[in-house]
N, C-alpha and C positions, 0 to 999 in steps of 0.2 A: 613805813615805806622801805622797800628793798632797792637800794641803789647799787648798780653794778657798773664798774668802769672796766672797759676792755683792756686786757694786759698790754696790747700792742699800741695803745693810744699814745700820741706824743711824738717827740723828735725821733726820726729814724737815724741811722748811722751817718748818712751823707749830710743831712741837715745839721746834726750835732757837730760834726767835724767842721763844717763851714762856719757856723756861728762861733764856735770856740776860737777859731783862727782870727776872726774879726775882733773879738773881745781881747784876745792876746795882743793884737797889733795896736789897739787903742792906747796901750801903756807906753808905746814908743813915740818918739818925736817925729814931727813932719806930717804933711797932709796925707790923709787916708781916705780912699774912695772905694766904693763897691760899684761894679758895672751892673747896673740894675739893682733892685732890692736884693739883699743877700738871700732872703727866703721870702715866701709869700705869707708874711705875718706882719700886720701893721704895727702891733705892739712892740715887737722886736726891732723893727726898723726905726720907730720913734725913739726907743731907748738908745739905739746906736747914734742917732742924729744928735741926741743930747751929749754924747761923748765925742762929738766932732767928726763923725763919719758922714761923708757926703755921698749921695747916690748919683752916678752918672747914667743918664738915660739914653745918650746917643754919642757916637763917635765924634759928631760935629762939635760937642762941647769941649773936647780935649785942648784945642788951641787957647781956650780962655782960662784954663785951669793951671794953678801952680803945680809944678812937677812934684810927684810923690809916689805913693804906693797905690796900686789898683788891684783889688781883690776880685777875681772872677767868681761870680756867685755859683751856688750849688747846681743850678740848671745848666751851666756851661755856655760857651759861645762858639761861633764858627771860627774856623782857622784864620780868615781874613781879619776878623775883629780883633783877635788876640795879637796878630802881627801888627796891626795899626796902632794898638795901644803901646806896644813895645817900641815901634818906630818913632812914636811921638815923644819918647824919652821918659816914660813911666816905668817903674818897677812892677812887674806883674807877679802876683801871688795867686796861684790857681787853687780855688776851693771847689772845683767841679766835682760832683759826686763820682766816685770811682766806677759806679755802675753806668753812669752816663758816659764817662770817658771810654768805657769799653764799647759802647755803641758807636762813638766817634771813630774808633779804630776799625770796627766792623764795616761801617758804611764807606769809609775811606778806601779800604782794601777792595771791597766788591765794586765800588764805583770805578776805581782805577783799572779793574779788570773788564770794564765795559758793560757791566750789568745795570739794569734799571732798578733804582732803589725805591721801595715803597715804605713810607713811614706811617704807621697807624697811630694816630693821635690828633691832638688839637693843633691846627696849623698856625694859630696865633700864640701858642704857648712858647715861652722863651726856651724851654728845653728842646722842643721840636725845631724852632728856628735855629738853635745852635747845631742840632744834628744835620740839618739841611746844609749848614755851612761847611760840612766835611764831604759833601757829594758834588757831582756834576749837576748844576741846577737844571740843565736841559734834560736830564735823565733821572729826575726825582719827582715822585708824586706823594702827596700827603693825603691819606684817606681817614676820615673821621666817622662817617656815617654809613649806613646801609646803602643810601642813595649814591654816595661817592663811590662805593665799591661796585655797585651795579653799573654806574656810568663809566667806570675805568676802561680805557682802551689804549692800545699801542698801535702805531702805524705799521709795525712789523713785529714778528715774533722775536723776543729777546730773552736772555736769561734774566731772572728777577731775584732780587734779595729783599725779603720783608722783615722789618724790625718794628718794634713798638716803643712808644713813649713809656718811660718806666712806671708812670702812675696810671696807665690806662686800665680800664675794666677788663679783666681776664676773659670773661664770657663773651663780651663784645669783640674782643680781639679774635677769638676762635671763630666766631660767626662771620666776621669780615674776611678772614683768611679763607674760609670755605667758599665764599662767594667768588673771591679772586681766583682760587684754584680751579673752580668749575668753568671759568671763562676760557682757559687754555691758551691765553695770550703769552706763551712763554716757551722757550726751548728747554730750560731747566728752571727750577724754583727752589730757593733756599729760604726756609722759614725759621726765623730766630725769635722766639718769644722772649723779648728783653724786658718784660715787666719785672720790676724788682721783687725779690722774694718777700721782702718786708711789706711791700704793697699788697701782694697776693694774700699774705698772712693776715694783714689788717682787714682786707675786704672780706675774707672768709670768716674771721672772728666777728666782724660787724654784722654780717648777714645772720650768723648763728644767734648773736645776742638780740638782734632786732626781732627774730622769730618768737622769742620767749618773753619779750618785754611789751608792756602796755604803751610805753612811750620811749622814744630815743632822742637823745640830745647829741648832736654832732657839732663839735667845736673846731673852728679853724678860720683862717683868713678868707675874705670874700673872693680873692683871686686865686685861691689854692685849688689846683686841679684835682689833687688826690682827695681833698676834703669834699669837693663837689661830687666826686665819684662815690665816696662813702655815703653822702646824703642820698644819692640816687638808690644805692643798694639797700640802705635802711628803709627808705620810703616804700620800696617795693614789698618789704616784709612787714612793715609797721606803719600804718597810716598816720599815727601821731608822732611824726618825726620832725624835729626842729633844728634848724641850722643857725648857730650863733657864733659870733667872733669872740665876745667876752661876756662876762656875767651880766653886764648892763643890758644885753640883748634878750635875756631870759625872762619870759612872762610866766610866772609861777601859777597863774590862774588856769593855765592849760593843763597843769599836772595835778591839781588838787583832786583827791578822791581816788587816785591810782595807787596800786600796790607795788608794781615793778617798773622801775625806770632804768634804762641802760644809757651809758655815756661812752662815746668814742670820740676820737680826735684825729685830725690830719697830722701828717709828718712834720708840719711846720709850726705845730702848736706847743708852746712851752709848758712844762709840767706844772708850773705855778698856776697857770690859768685853768688847767684841768682840775687841779686840786681845789682851787677856789670855787669852781662850779659844783664839784662833788660835795664839798662841805656845806655850801649854801643850800643845796637841794635837801640834804639830810637834815640840817638844822631847822629849816623853815617849813618842811613838810613832814 
């Protein structure tokens, strides 16, 4: 069997930076927290918990916690959330991905100029929630689907600024932007494709690999948006596409008798898990 692992599989720059910061801080004394899971990978979060890192899920928990360091996860948070953590007496260490921070600056500037902000992405994803936290909530719309784009209206014509969740599907982004543009509900429109270059490269490589593979294995956390997008892309090109979090989820009976298997992984997937899956498939089949 020929097993090919995508070159771009695994930690991206922003995730690697965030994870390294947390591990570095575990060697120092005092309580250490992350605001939300540092990345969307259960195995990494479990390992950090063993090292004493606690996950804060809500601002409401702060009064109950011993003062210490709070690391803002790679997805980022809204301005008000960060201010509240600092005001509660915690030291804030910001591990927000630089590409996400750039979006924060963009939407803050355009929102302050009175423009309506459109964020293309998943409204419940922490990155999108964080981006919304840098805009005027009354002048911000999140669009995820074609139906959302078709239903979009404004009570009056305004200037619009469109950005994207960094891990959104590039082709879907272009499609939704076209629908919005054709509505004409704007005085002027600023379109900024803020999908991360690493995400675009990963998606392009996954699509190419899936086209020439008899089966694809996509490795990543169950809550990882970019991994879910990879699965959708691979599934469109290769019917035999399987989404797993760890080696334990892999059913080899689905792969027996095949000659070419491709493997890709989300930006929050550690290299050791990818290597473990690759070696197992090679050795067992």
